[in-house]
C-alpha positions in Angstrom: 248.4 110.5 16.0 244.9 110.9 14.4 242.2 112.2 16.7 238.6 111.3 16.6 235.4 112.8 18.2 232.0 111.3 18.9 228.9 112.8 17.3 227.7 115.9 18.9 224.4 117.4 18.2 223.4 121.0 19.3 221.2 123.9 18.1 222.5 127.2 17.0 220.3 130.2 16.7 222.0 133.0 14.4 221.0 136.6 14.2 221.3 138.5 10.9 224.6 139.6 9.8 225.4 143.2 10.3 228.2 145.4 9.2 229.8 147.2 11.9 231.2 150.6 10.7 233.1 153.3 12.3 231.2 156.2 14.1 233.1 158.7 12.2 234.7 159.1 9.0 238.2 157.6 8.8 241.2 158.4 6.6 241.3 156.8 3.2 244.0 156.4 0.6 245.3 153.9 -1.9 248.4 152.1 -1.2 250.5 149.9 -3.7 250.9 146.4 -2.4 254.4 145.1 -2.1 255.7 142.4 -4.5 255.8 140.0 -1.6 252.0 140.5 -0.9 251.0 140.6 -4.6 251.4 137.0 -5.5 249.0 134.1 -6.6 249.8 131.9 -3.5 248.7 134.5 -1.1 245.1 135.2 -2.6 243.0 132.8 -0.4 241.1 132.9 3.0 241.8 130.9 6.0 238.8 130.2 8.4 239.7 130.0 12.1 238.1 129.3 15.4 239.1 130.8 18.6 237.5 129.4 21.9 237.4 131.9 24.7 236.8 130.7 28.4 234.1 133.1 28.6 234.9 139.7 20.5 233.2 142.9 18.5 234.5 145.1 15.6 235.7 148.5 14.1 237.8 149.9 10.6 237.6 152.0 7.4 233.9 152.8 6.4 233.6 149.1 5.1 233.9 147.9 8.5 233.8 144.5 9.8 230.9 142.0 9.1 229.7 140.8 12.5 227.5 137.8 13.1 226.1 136.8 16.5 224.7 133.4 17.6 223.8 131.4 20.4 224.7 127.6 20.5 223.3 125.2 23.1 226.5 123.5 24.0 229.5 123.9 26.3 233.0 124.2 25.4 234.0 121.0 27.4 231.3 118.9 25.3 233.0 119.7 22.1 236.4 118.3 23.2 238.4 117.4 20.1 235.5 118.3 17.8 236.9 121.8 17.3 240.0 120.4 15.6 240.2 120.2 11.9 238.2 119.0 10.1 235.6 119.9 12.7 232.4 117.9 12.5 230.8 120.9 13.9 232.3 123.5 11.5 229.2 124.1 9.7 227.5 125.3 12.8 230.3 127.1 14.3 231.3 129.1 11.1 228.5 130.5 9.2 229.4 131.1 5.4 227.7 134.6 4.9 226.7 135.0 1.1 229.0 137.5 -0.6 231.8 137.4 2.1 234.1 134.8 0.4 235.8 137.1 -2.0 239.1 139.1 -1.9 238.2 142.4 -3.4 234.9 144.2 -2.6 234.4 142.4 0.7 234.7 143.3 4.3 238.1 143.2 5.8 237.0 140.6 8.3 234.2 138.5 9.0 233.8 138.3 12.9 231.4 135.6 14.2 230.7 135.4 17.9 229.1 132.2 18.9 227.9 132.3 22.5 228.5 128.8 23.6 227.3 128.1 27.2 230.1 129.5 29.5 232.1 130.2 26.3 231.6 132.9 23.8 233.9 132.3 20.9 235.0 134.7 18.0 236.1 133.3 14.6 238.0 135.8 12.5 238.0 135.2 8.8 240.7 137.0 6.7 244.4 138.2 6.8 247.7 136.8 7.1 249.4 135.5 10.4 251.3 138.3 12.1 249.1 141.1 10.6 245.9 139.1 11.8 247.2 139.1 15.5 248.1 142.7 15.1 244.7 143.4 13.8 242.8 141.3 16.2 244.6 142.9 19.1 243.5 146.4 18.0 239.8 145.2 17.7 240.3 143.5 21.3 241.3 146.9 22.9 238.0 148.5 21.6 235.8 145.3 22.6 237.3 145.5 26.1 235.8 149.0 26.4 238.9 150.9 26.9 238.8 154.6 26.5 241.0 154.8 23.3 240.5 156.7 20.1 243.3 154.6 18.3 245.0 151.4 18.8 247.8 151.4 21.1 250.1 149.9 18.2 249.8 151.7 14.9 250.6 149.5 11.9 253.5 150.5 9.6 252.5 150.6 5.9 255.9 150.8 4.3 255.2 148.2 1.7 257.7 149.7 -0.8 260.4 148.0 1.4 259.4 144.6 0.1 258.9 145.7 -3.7 261.1 144.8 -6.6 264.2 146.6 -7.3 264.8 148.6 -10.5 265.8 146.6 -12.7 264.6 143.5 -11.1 267.2 140.5 -10.7 266.7 137.1 -9.4 269.9 136.2 -7.4 268.8 133.3 -5.3 267.7 129.7 -6.3 263.8 129.3 -5.9 262.9 125.7 -6.0 259.5 126.7 -4.4 258.2 128.5 -7.6 259.4 126.0 -10.4 256.4 125.2 -12.5 256.3 121.2 -12.9 253.9 119.1 -15.0 252.1 116.5 -13.1 253.0 113.0 -14.3 251.4 111.2 -11.3 247.7 110.3 -11.4 247.7 108.1 -8.4 244.4 108.3 -6.5 243.6 111.4 -8.7 239.9 110.5 -8.8 239.6 109.7 -5.2 237.7 112.1 -2.7 240.0 113.9 -0.5 239.4 113.5 3.3 240.6 115.6 6.1 242.2 114.4 9.5 243.9 116.0 12.4 246.9 114.1 13.8 248.2 114.9 17.3 251.9 114.6 18.2 252.7 114.7 22.0 256.2 114.1 23.8 255.8 110.3 23.3 255.3 110.7 19.5 258.1 113.1 19.0 260.4 110.8 21.2 259.5 107.9 18.9 260.3 109.7 15.8 263.7 110.9 17.3 264.4 107.2 17.9 264.9 106.8 14.0 267.7 109.3 14.2 271.2 108.5 15.5 272.1 109.8 19.1 274.4 112.6 17.5 271.7 114.1 15.5 270.9 117.5 16.6 267.3 118.6 15.3 264.6 120.7 16.6 261.0 119.5 17.2 260.0 121.4 14.1 262.7 119.8 11.9 262.0 116.2 13.4 258.3 116.5 12.8 258.6 118.0 9.3 261.0 115.3 8.4 258.6 112.7 9.6 255.5 114.1 7.8 257.4 114.7 4.6 258.7 111.0 4.5 255.3 109.6 5.3 253.5 111.8 2.9 255.9 111.0 0.2 255.7 107.2 0.7 251.9 107.4 0.8 251.7 109.1 -2.4 253.4 106.2 -4.2 255.5 108.6 -6.5 257.9 107.3 -9.2 261.1 107.0 -7.2 263.0 109.3 -9.7 260.5 112.1 -9.3 261.9 115.2 -7.8 259.9 116.4 -4.8 260.1 119.4 -2.4 259.7 120.3 1.2 259.1 124.2 1.9 259.4 125.5 5.2 257.6 128.8 5.6 259.9 131.4 7.4 259.0 134.6 8.9 261.4 137.4 7.8 260.7 139.8 10.6 263.3 138.2 12.7 266.0 138.0 10.0 269.4 139.7 10.7 269.4 143.2 9.4 265.6 143.8 10.2 264.3 144.0 6.5 261.0 145.6 7.8 260.3 148.0 10.9 258.6 146.7 14.0 254.8 146.4 13.6 255.0 146.4 9.7 251.7 145.3 8.6 251.9 143.1 5.5 253.2 139.5 4.5 256.8 139.1 5.5 257.3 135.5 4.8 258.3 133.1 2.0 259.0 129.3 1.7 262.4 128.3 0.4 262.5 124.6 -0.6 264.7 121.7 -0.1 264.5 119.1 -2.9 265.4 115.5 -3.3 264.3 112.4 -5.2 261.1 110.6 -3.9 263.0 107.3 -3.7 265.7 108.8 -1.5 263.1 110.3 0.9 261.4 107.0 1.3 264.4 104.7 1.5 267.4 106.5 2.8 267.9 106.8 6.7 265.8 109.6 8.3 269.0 111.6 9.1 269.3 112.2 5.3 265.8 113.7 5.3 266.3 115.8 8.4 269.5 117.3 6.9 267.5 118.4 3.9 265.0 120.1 6.0 267.7 121.8 8.0 269.2 123.1 4.6 266.2 125.0 3.6 266.0 127.6 6.6 269.7 128.9 6.4 268.9 130.3 3.0 266.7 132.9 4.5 268.6 136.2 4.4 267.4 139.6 3.5 268.6 139.2 -0.2 266.3 136.1 -0.4 263.2 138.2 0.0 264.5 140.8 -2.6 265.1 138.0 -5.0 261.4 136.8 -4.4 260.1 140.3 -5.0 262.0 140.5 -8.4 261.0 137.1 -9.3 257.3 138.0 -8.9 257.8 141.0 -11.3 260.0 138.9 -13.9 257.9 135.9 -13.9 254.4 137.1 -13.8 253.7 136.4 -10.1 253.7 132.5 -10.2 251.8 130.3 -7.9 254.2 128.1 -5.6 255.1 124.8 -6.8 252.1 122.4 -6.2 253.4 119.3 -7.9 255.7 117.3 -5.6 255.7 120.0 -3.0 254.8 119.7 0.7 254.6 123.2 2.6 254.7 123.4 6.4 253.9 126.5 8.4 254.6 126.5 12.2 252.0 128.8 13.9 252.5 127.6 17.4 254.1 131.0 18.4 251.9 133.2 16.3 250.2 134.9 19.3 246.6 134.0 18.7 246.6 132.6 22.3 247.4 136.1 23.7 244.4 138.0 22.1 241.9 138.9 24.7 238.4 140.3 23.8 237.6 140.6 27.5 236.8 137.2 28.7 240.4 136.0 29.0 242.9 134.3 26.8 241.6 131.6 24.2 241.4 128.2 25.3 241.9 127.2 21.4 243.0 129.2 18.4 243.8 127.6 15.1 242.6 126.6 11.6 239.4 124.7 10.8 240.3 122.7 7.9 243.3 121.2 6.1 244.8 122.1 2.8 246.1 119.4 0.2 249.6 120.9 -0.1 250.1 123.0 3.1 250.1 121.7 6.7 250.1 124.0 9.7 251.5 123.2 13.2 249.3 124.4 16.0 249.4 124.0 19.7 246.8 121.6 21.3 247.0 120.4 24.9 250.4 119.3 25.6 251.5 118.8 22.1 251.0 119.7 18.3 247.9 119.1 16.2 248.7 118.9 12.4 245.6 118.9 10.0 246.1 116.8 6.8 244.2 116.6 3.5 244.8 113.6 1.2 242.8 111.4 -1.1 241.1 108.5 0.8 243.5 105.7 -0.2 246.6 107.9 0.3 245.4 108.9 3.7 245.2 105.2 4.7 248.8 104.5 3.5 249.8 107.8 5.3 248.5 106.5 8.5 250.3 103.2 8.0 253.6 105.0 7.5 253.0 107.3 10.4 252.4 104.2 12.6 255.6 102.9 11.6 257.5 106.2 12.7 255.5 106.7 16.0 254.5 103.2 17.2 256.9 100.7 16.3 260.3 100.3 18.1 263.2 101.1 15.9 267.1 101.0 16.6 269.6 103.2 14.7 272.9 101.8 14.0 275.3 104.4 15.7 278.0 103.7 13.0 275.9 104.5 10.1 276.1 107.6 8.2 273.7 108.7 5.4 275.0 109.8 1.9 276.5 113.3 2.2 274.3 116.2 0.8 276.5 118.3 -1.5 273.6 120.3 -3.2 269.9 120.9 -3.1 269.4 118.6 -6.2 
């Protein structure tokens, strides 16, 4: 359910940003990005917060941009205030001028905020698995270990995820279809951000909307619930085609398409599609089956097909209109990175995105930041209340319409 925090006031004293560069010259070479890396949808930055119970830098000569500060506050005083959209974000994360680009900027902006009894590093650039690998390497140096190189060296074989010759699209990719926006509902309203918490009680309440024989994971149940509530809140034309895209990591796929410790993007987001009216009105079992259909598509051939699509269609952005993308980062490994003061108490994103939702660990459950126009957010909360608060009985004898295709 939505979380809230009381107003918190504290002072922060920042030092001047400084560039931490290697003590000696490091090797330098140009590498061709893979065609999975080189796509419009991956050119963005994700600010994050890592709160330690008690972090530092090193790279190619451009190095790591490092900011140190002292905050007159304790971690337990912040409470839920570190969740997206954090009311103390502007104090905890300093927007260093010139560091927000993709090209010609430091590889990482590392900010260490010395909160009383809790220094906290906030890394600022990279993708999921690569970010954890990179931070783990920095942590080894930060701990003062006598090492001249990281214990785990990255594998740069980006050609493994490059397009074939000639390129050929062999799979159906609903997630990259370009769609015109025919809905202007709440288009002029100001987007607002809220985090929503789902503990065991909330997940159980959602499962009550499914028949007893339904076999669905927590991820599938939560995604189904959010997709339905979001679709209803957007008040779309019932005949509009909508999508849910589940971000899937390809590192664990059968056949091992990339070697262990490969450093690069190894994910894509296959989409399941339906009509808005069906998602809002059909039994929840119908929608959960759609979500489950998206992930079995993920085979090595699917990645090759995406790489080829990027070359053939000019590296398009993922579908924005009528799409809802979800990414489960609970097992990413940010909670294992130790800069010398122990494992983080919290590690996650600091803000929500309009189309994408991230699932993050928090306390004994999952927190999901949402970004929606103000009127839509109100309707979303009402729909979510129906799913998680109100009692519901499922007719055991009922069966939803059989799904025979993705359309």
